[in-house]
C-alpha distance (Angstrom), angle and dihedral (degrees) to the residues before:
residue distance angle dihedral
M1 . . .
L2 3.81 . .
A3 3.80 131.7 .
K4 3.82 133.8 177.2
V5 3.80 127.0 -154.5
L6 3.82 125.5 -179.8
S7 3.79 121.8 -130.5
G8 3.80 136.0 153.6
A9 3.79 139.2 -122.2
L10 3.81 135.8 -166.5
L11 3.77 130.1 -107.4
G12 3.79 105.1 -179.8
I13 3.81 105.4 -46.3
D14 3.79 93.5 -30.7
A15 3.81 128.2 82.2
Y16 3.77 135.1 -136.9
P17 3.83 129.6 -165.9
V18 3.80 119.0 -96.4
E19 3.80 119.1 -162.2
V20 3.81 110.7 -148.6
E21 3.83 105.0 -152.2
V22 3.79 116.5 -167.4
D23 3.82 121.4 -165.7
I24 3.80 123.0 -175.3
A25 3.82 114.0 -168.4
Q26 3.78 138.7 170.0
G27 3.79 115.2 -88.3
L28 3.76 143.8 77.4
P29 3.82 114.2 -27.9
Q30 3.79 108.5 -86.0
F31 3.82 135.3 150.8
S32 3.81 117.0 -159.2
T33 3.80 130.4 169.3
V34 3.80 120.3 -156.7
G35 3.81 134.0 178.3
L36 3.83 101.1 85.4
P37 3.83 97.5 -62.6
E38 3.81 117.7 -173.0
G39 3.82 124.5 -142.9
A40 3.82 98.9 -76.7
V41 3.82 91.0 47.9
K42 3.81 93.2 48.8
E43 3.81 90.5 52.1
S44 3.80 91.6 51.7
K45 3.82 91.9 87.1
D46 3.81 91.0 71.5
R47 3.81 92.0 48.4
V48 3.81 92.0 46.2
I49 3.82 94.3 49.1
S50 3.81 93.2 49.6
A51 3.82 93.6 42.8
I52 3.82 92.5 52.4
K53 3.82 93.7 47.3
N54 3.82 94.8 43.9
S55 3.82 90.5 48.8
G56 3.79 89.6 61.5
Y57 3.81 99.5 -102.5
E58 3.79 127.6 124.2
F59 3.79 115.5 -111.6
P60 3.84 112.6 -141.6
A61 3.83 112.8 -116.8
R62 3.80 93.8 -146.3
R63 3.78 141.5 101.3
I64 3.83 106.0 -65.4
T65 3.79 124.6 -170.1
I66 3.80 122.4 -177.6
N67 3.80 119.6 -168.8
L68 3.80 122.9 -165.7
A69 3.80 106.3 -154.5
P70 3.00 132.2 -125.0
A71 3.78 84.5 50.8
D72 3.82 97.5 -166.9
I73 3.84 97.5 68.3
K74 3.80 122.2 76.1
K75 3.81 115.0 -112.8
D76 3.78 120.6 -149.8
G77 3.80 137.3 175.9
A78 3.80 136.2 41.8
A79 3.83 97.9 -86.6
F80 3.83 92.2 104.1
D81 3.82 93.3 65.7
L82 3.80 94.5 89.2
P83 3.84 98.2 46.0
M84 3.83 89.5 46.2
A85 3.81 92.0 53.3
V86 3.82 92.8 45.0
G87 3.80 90.1 47.4
L88 3.81 91.3 52.8
L89 3.81 92.5 49.1
T90 3.82 90.2 46.6
A91 3.80 91.3 51.7
T92 3.82 90.7 51.4
G93 3.82 91.8 50.0
L94 3.81 99.0 -110.2
V95 3.83 90.8 117.0
K96 3.81 122.1 54.0
E97 3.78 112.3 -97.7
G98 3.81 111.5 -98.0
A99 3.82 94.7 8.9
A100 3.80 96.2 105.0
G101 3.80 94.1 46.1
R102 3.80 91.7 66.7
F103 3.81 94.3 66.9
V104 3.81 139.3 57.5
M105 3.80 111.0 -130.0
M106 3.79 134.8 -162.0
G107 3.77 131.4 167.1
E108 3.79 146.0 116.2
L109 3.80 116.6 -117.2
S110 3.77 125.0 -136.0
L111 3.81 117.4 -146.2
D112 3.80 90.0 -105.1
G113 3.81 93.0 53.6
R114 3.80 99.6 -98.3
V115 3.82 116.1 143.1
K116 3.80 110.6 -126.9
P117 3.83 127.6 -160.5
V118 3.81 122.0 -94.4
R119 3.81 135.3 -164.5
G120 3.79 127.5 -109.7
V121 3.82 97.3 41.4
L122 3.82 97.0 135.4
P123 3.84 97.1 57.5
V124 3.82 89.2 49.5
A125 3.82 91.4 48.5
V126 3.82 91.4 50.3
A127 3.81 91.4 50.3
A128 3.83 94.6 41.4
R129 3.81 91.6 67.7
D130 3.80 87.6 76.1
W131 3.81 97.1 44.0
Q132 3.83 96.8 83.6
T133 3.79 94.4 -118.4
Q134 3.80 132.5 147.2
G135 3.76 94.1 -130.8
L136 3.77 150.6 -46.2
I137 3.82 122.9 -88.0
L138 3.80 111.3 -153.8
P139 3.80 141.1 162.3
A140 3.82 108.9 -81.0
E141 3.81 91.5 -113.8
N142 3.83 91.2 57.1
T143 3.82 98.1 47.4
P144 3.85 96.8 92.4
E145 3.80 89.0 53.6
G146 3.80 92.3 52.1
A147 3.81 93.6 41.4
I148 3.81 91.0 64.9
V149 3.80 87.7 80.8
E150 3.79 111.8 86.4
G151 3.78 120.2 -136.9
L152 3.83 95.7 31.2
K153 3.80 127.1 98.7
V154 3.80 111.7 -135.8
Y155 3.81 121.7 -164.4
G156 3.80 123.8 -165.8
V157 3.81 121.7 -147.1
R158 3.78 132.9 -176.0
D159 3.81 103.9 -163.9
L160 3.79 142.3 11.7
G161 3.81 93.2 -104.4
E162 3.82 90.7 58.5
V163 3.81 90.3 53.3
I164 3.82 92.9 50.8
S165 3.82 92.2 47.3
F166 3.81 90.7 50.1
L167 3.81 93.5 49.3
N168 3.81 91.7 48.0
G169 3.81 91.7 49.7
A170 3.81 94.2 -116.0
H171 3.81 93.1 114.5
Q172 3.81 130.1 35.6
L173 3.80 124.0 -142.4
S174 3.78 125.7 -164.0
P175 3.81 117.4 -136.5
C176 3.78 114.8 -113.0
A177 3.83 116.8 -106.1
L178 3.81 121.7 -159.4
P179 3.83 125.2 -168.1
V180 3.83 100.1 -140.0
P181 3.87 96.5 -173.1
E182 3.81 89.2 59.2
L183 3.81 90.3 55.4
F184 3.81 90.7 56.9
A185 3.81 91.1 46.3
Q186 3.81 91.6 51.6
A187 3.81 91.3 48.6
R188 3.81 91.5 60.9
Q189 3.81 92.4 56.3
G190 3.78 123.4 91.7
A191 3.80 96.2 12.8
E192 3.80 122.4 146.4
D193 3.80 115.7 -100.6
F194 3.79 138.3 -145.8
A195 3.81 87.8 -131.4
E196 3.83 86.3 79.5
V197 3.82 93.4 59.4
R198 3.80 114.9 95.1
G199 3.80 119.8 -150.0
Q200 3.82 119.9 -25.9
E201 3.81 93.0 116.1
H202 3.81 92.1 159.1
A203 3.82 91.6 52.4
K204 3.82 91.4 46.4
R205 3.78 90.4 52.2
A206 3.80 90.1 50.1
L207 3.80 90.9 50.7
E208 3.80 89.8 49.5
V209 3.81 90.3 53.2
A210 3.81 90.5 46.6
A211 3.81 92.4 50.2
A212 3.81 92.9 45.4
G213 3.80 93.1 55.8
G214 3.80 101.7 27.3
H215 3.81 90.1 -114.9
N216 3.81 126.6 162.5
I217 3.80 115.5 -116.6
L218 3.81 137.3 -162.1
M219 3.82 120.1 -160.7
V220 3.80 118.2 -156.7
G221 3.79 120.4 -168.4
P222 3.82 147.0 119.7
P223 3.82 121.8 -77.1
G224 3.79 113.7 -74.6
S225 3.79 96.4 20.7
G226 3.81 92.1 120.8
K227 3.81 103.6 -100.9
T228 3.81 94.9 137.2
M229 3.80 92.1 42.7
L230 3.80 90.4 54.0
A231 3.81 93.2 45.5
R232 3.81 93.5 52.0
R233 3.79 90.2 57.0
I234 3.78 99.9 47.7
S235 3.81 92.8 88.8
T236 3.84 87.9 60.7
I237 3.83 91.6 64.5
L238 3.80 96.0 44.9
P239 3.82 116.7 99.1
D240 3.80 114.9 -89.3
L241 3.78 116.9 -93.1
S242 3.78 115.4 -96.5
F243 3.81 115.9 -132.3
P244 3.85 93.9 -104.4
E245 3.83 89.7 49.8
A246 3.81 91.4 48.2
L247 3.81 90.3 48.6
E248 3.82 92.9 51.7
T249 3.82 92.3 45.6
T250 3.80 91.5 48.8
K251 3.81 91.4 50.3
I252 3.81 90.5 59.7
H253 3.81 92.9 49.2
S254 3.81 90.4 45.1
V255 3.81 92.2 53.4
M256 3.80 89.1 52.9
G257 3.81 93.5 44.8
L258 3.81 90.2 -121.1
L259 3.80 100.8 125.4
P260 3.83 107.5 128.3
E261 3.78 114.5 -112.2
K262 3.82 113.0 -84.1
Q263 3.81 90.9 5.8
A264 3.78 111.2 116.1
L265 3.81 98.6 176.4
I266 3.81 134.8 35.9
A267 3.81 94.3 -131.7
R268 3.82 96.4 164.0
R269 3.79 123.7 65.5
P270 3.83 107.7 -95.3
F271 3.79 120.4 -111.7
R272 3.81 112.9 -158.6
H273 3.80 119.9 -170.2
P274 3.84 110.3 -179.6
H275 3.82 120.6 -173.4
H276 3.80 118.0 -108.6
T277 3.83 90.7 -113.6
I278 3.82 91.2 67.6
S279 3.82 117.3 130.0
D280 3.79 125.6 -125.2
A281 3.83 90.5 -106.0
G282 3.81 90.4 50.7
L283 3.80 92.5 51.8
I284 3.80 101.8 37.9
G285 3.81 100.5 21.3
G286 3.78 132.0 -109.3
G287 3.76 146.2 139.4
S288 3.80 131.2 143.4
Y289 3.80 86.3 -67.1
P290 3.84 101.1 34.6
R291 3.80 114.5 -115.0
P292 3.82 127.6 -174.1
G293 3.80 119.2 -89.9
E294 3.80 133.0 -152.5
V295 3.82 92.8 -75.9
S296 3.81 89.4 60.7
L297 3.81 94.0 42.4
A298 3.83 86.0 55.5
H299 3.83 91.1 53.3
N300 3.84 110.4 139.8
G301 3.80 88.5 7.7
V302 3.80 143.6 60.0
L303 3.80 130.4 -57.2
F304 3.81 108.5 -161.0
L305 3.79 117.8 -163.4
D306 3.80 109.6 -172.2
E307 3.82 119.3 -163.8
L308 3.80 89.1 16.5
P309 3.85 97.4 -171.0
E310 3.82 89.9 56.2
F311 3.81 91.7 66.9
K312 3.79 115.6 96.3
K313 3.78 110.5 -93.0
N314 3.81 94.7 -127.9
V315 3.82 89.4 52.7
L316 3.80 92.8 52.5
E317 3.79 92.9 47.0
M318 3.81 88.9 58.0
L319 3.80 88.2 66.3
R320 3.80 91.1 73.1
Q321 3.81 97.2 84.9
P322 3.83 98.1 46.8
L323 3.81 91.4 44.0
E324 3.80 90.5 55.1
D325 3.82 102.0 34.0
G326 3.83 104.8 29.3
Q327 3.80 89.9 -129.7
V328 3.78 139.2 67.8
T329 3.80 127.4 -138.8
I330 3.81 118.3 -153.4
A331 3.79 113.9 -165.3
R332 3.80 123.7 -163.9
A333 3.80 132.1 167.9
A334 3.80 91.9 -102.0
T335 3.80 100.2 39.5
S336 3.79 146.2 -8.0
L337 3.81 120.0 -138.5
T338 3.79 132.0 -174.4
Y339 3.80 119.8 -150.6
P340 3.83 125.9 -170.9
A341 3.81 114.6 -108.7
D342 3.80 107.2 170.7
F343 3.79 99.3 148.4
M344 3.78 138.6 143.9
L345 3.79 111.0 -114.8
V346 3.80 114.8 -140.3
A347 3.81 114.0 -179.7
A348 3.79 134.2 177.2
M349 3.79 133.2 -164.4
N350 3.77 142.1 164.5
P351 3.82 116.7 -109.4
C352 3.81 90.9 -118.9
N353 3.81 143.7 -7.3
C354 3.80 95.3 -76.2
G355 3.80 91.3 37.7
F356 3.82 99.9 -127.8
Y357 3.81 105.3 91.6
G358 3.82 106.1 138.8
D359 3.83 93.0 5.9
S360 3.81 114.2 147.8
L361 3.82 96.2 -143.0
Q362 3.81 109.1 30.7
Q363 3.78 124.1 50.0
C364 3.80 120.2 -125.4
S365 3.82 114.7 -118.3
C366 3.83 96.5 -164.3
T367 3.80 122.5 114.4
P368 3.83 120.4 -131.3
L369 3.81 89.1 -104.9
M370 3.82 91.2 53.1
L371 3.80 90.0 49.7
Q372 3.79 91.1 51.2
R373 3.80 93.3 48.5
Y374 3.79 91.5 48.0
K375 3.79 92.4 52.2
T376 3.81 93.7 48.0
R377 3.81 91.4 59.0
L378 3.80 85.5 83.5
S379 3.78 115.2 61.1
G380 3.78 122.7 -133.7
P381 3.84 93.8 -120.8
L382 3.81 90.8 55.6
L383 3.82 93.6 48.0
D384 3.80 89.1 48.3
R385 3.80 88.6 60.1
I386 3.81 91.8 55.2
D387 3.78 107.9 83.2
L388 3.81 101.1 -161.7
H389 3.82 127.1 42.1
V390 3.80 106.2 -173.8
E391 3.79 129.6 -176.7
V392 3.81 113.6 -137.5
P393 3.82 108.3 -163.7
R394 3.79 128.8 -163.7
V395 3.83 112.7 -72.3
A396 3.82 113.6 -109.7
H397 3.81 120.3 -123.8
K398 3.81 93.1 -118.0
D399 3.82 89.2 59.8
L400 3.80 93.6 46.1
S401 3.82 92.4 50.5
D402 3.80 95.6 44.6
P403 3.85 105.8 117.5
R404 3.81 94.0 -158.0
D405 3.79 120.3 99.2
A406 3.77 116.4 -115.8
E407 3.80 122.7 -125.3
P408 3.83 108.6 -58.7
S409 3.78 124.7 -121.1
A410 3.81 91.5 -112.8
A411 3.81 92.3 63.6
I412 3.80 92.7 47.8
R413 3.82 91.8 45.3
A414 3.82 90.3 53.8
R415 3.82 90.1 59.1
V416 3.81 91.3 43.9
E417 3.81 92.2 51.3
A418 3.82 91.3 48.6
A419 3.82 90.3 53.1
R420 3.81 91.8 45.6
A421 3.82 90.4 51.5
V422 3.81 89.7 56.4
Q423 3.81 90.8 48.6
R424 3.80 93.9 48.6
E425 3.80 91.2 52.0
R426 3.81 91.6 47.8
L427 3.81 97.5 43.9
A428 3.82 101.4 33.8
P429 3.85 93.6 97.6
F430 3.82 88.0 59.8
G431 3.83 96.1 47.4
L432 3.84 92.7 -110.5
H433 3.78 129.8 122.0
C434 3.84 107.9 -169.9
N435 3.80 139.9 31.9
A436 3.81 94.6 -110.2
Q437 3.82 88.9 68.1
M438 3.81 94.7 57.1
Q439 3.81 117.6 121.3
A440 3.81 128.5 -153.6
R441 3.81 94.3 -82.2
H442 3.80 91.9 51.9
I443 3.81 92.0 47.4
R444 3.81 91.3 53.4
R445 3.80 89.9 50.6
F446 3.80 102.4 42.3
C447 3.84 104.7 24.9
A448 3.80 102.5 58.8
V449 3.82 113.3 153.6
D450 3.80 131.9 -159.0
E451 3.80 127.8 -118.3
A452 3.81 94.4 -87.2
G453 3.78 89.8 50.1
H454 3.81 91.3 50.8
K455 3.81 91.1 53.5
L456 3.81 91.6 49.2
L457 3.80 92.6 49.2
E458 3.80 92.0 46.3
M459 3.80 92.0 52.4
V460 3.82 93.6 46.2
T461 3.81 94.7 45.0
D462 3.81 93.1 51.4
R463 3.79 94.5 42.9
L464 3.81 97.3 47.0
G465 3.80 97.8 31.7
L466 3.80 92.0 -129.1
S467 3.79 119.3 -165.8
A468 3.80 120.3 -123.6
R469 3.80 88.9 -104.6
S470 3.83 92.6 52.7
Y471 3.80 89.6 49.2
A472 3.80 90.2 53.3
R473 3.81 91.2 47.1
I474 3.82 90.7 55.2
L475 3.80 91.0 52.6
K476 3.81 91.8 48.8
L477 3.80 90.8 48.7
A478 3.80 90.8 49.6
R479 3.81 89.1 51.2
T480 3.81 90.2 54.1
I481 3.82 92.6 47.3
A482 3.81 88.8 51.2
D483 3.81 90.2 49.9
L484 3.81 90.3 53.0
A485 3.81 87.8 52.4
A486 3.85 90.9 46.6
S487 3.80 89.7 -120.0
E488 3.80 122.8 147.9
T489 3.82 94.7 -160.6
L490 3.80 129.7 57.0
T491 3.78 111.3 -119.9
Q492 3.79 131.8 -166.5
A493 3.83 88.7 -102.5
H494 3.81 91.8 57.3
L495 3.80 91.3 48.9
S496 3.82 92.6 46.7
E497 3.82 91.6 53.9
A498 3.81 90.9 47.1
I499 3.82 91.4 51.0
Q500 3.79 93.2 52.0
Y501 3.81 88.5 57.9
R502 3.83 89.0 68.1
S503 3.81 96.1 74.3
L504 3.81 95.7 150.3
D505 3.82 90.0 56.6
R506 3.80 87.7 57.2
R507 3.81 96.3 45.3
P508 3.81 114.6 102.0
G509 3.79 118.7 -118.0
């Protein structure tokens, strides 16, 4: 007696089909699972046996072999419980022949037969559209996540008995329908707003420039000046996620099992705020079977690193590849996986150990040696990859007591979206979508400066000893500032504003 049921497994953030083959033969009772099963898959036999018996079905006391094909890729997780149980009941004749093979199934089984939610449903649903299947059978809690994918019928079930009744035609299930536009509308509600931020007009302007061009930014200021408050609101002035971006972002969170309860789609740009004690594997990703890290969870959103010098130096240096390439590759002996990591880095730090170097009201207690050591915690190559270095001073009392609301996020976002639209049109032939992604050949083509601009850049480069990368960052910043001003050409004013956003280049050693 042989039965085949289709399921899916994850390889990175993509899915591939897994054929669950169940063979029941004469012989002493035995239950073996082959096809490179990991721990959770090996333990599934005990859950499957109990779930079948407690659902009122007879479990065959024979020699049972279950193969998970393809057999040369490791299988992990509890999502194979449901297809295993259905395959066993199909092989014993309790399910109509051929009924189970028309669907893709995923789900963890409880000992009493309930079907429990699993992670990684969305990547499987996206891939299942091309598998010539009649639909996807999922735990009821996972159905909204799978229903995001158009062109695929998704059925939610609560227990094993409901699945068997549906396959035998004794019980009808309605496919889940999800209004995607409503999810995006709900995501815009209840967000923080720049209207709540008092003062800090220079920092707000810098954040607007950073958002308009997708540039990385570092804010330097004393404690309590509002750096974290500003950072938390930057995602509210970024352009809204497109549906393909939201789908890719949701896939990463689904793989990690981090989708919020009752939220099927990440419709708002993610904001990740890891603690400075995070490990390199936690930030970049890793493990024996590589999993995404914070840089991938921040994909299409913001990665905020507060107290930047407090992070371990080796952890910060690992940011170089994702900042340059927009992806991170994790290589292990068994496999090598590449995860997307196209994020906007927003970092904050104090100007010194005590936090009051250069403060107008409180005197700094750090010695010159302490200042030097504090500055050297951040390497030059990392600072070069951060486009804007902005000083965030203490907020004056007149700004704090001003009863008027500041400019709201919606007004700033409108200017950002207008600038991004210009950039998309300009860079679309090259497969890019914002100025921060421009390479040397694009800079030469789109960032031409006049004679006055050349003289300014020459003076600044010689005086500050800028690296070639810093020089390119200034030109890209000036291009973004010009886009915000709806200017085709780069003027001396655009370059001057871009140069002042490199405050750490100007700071003495």
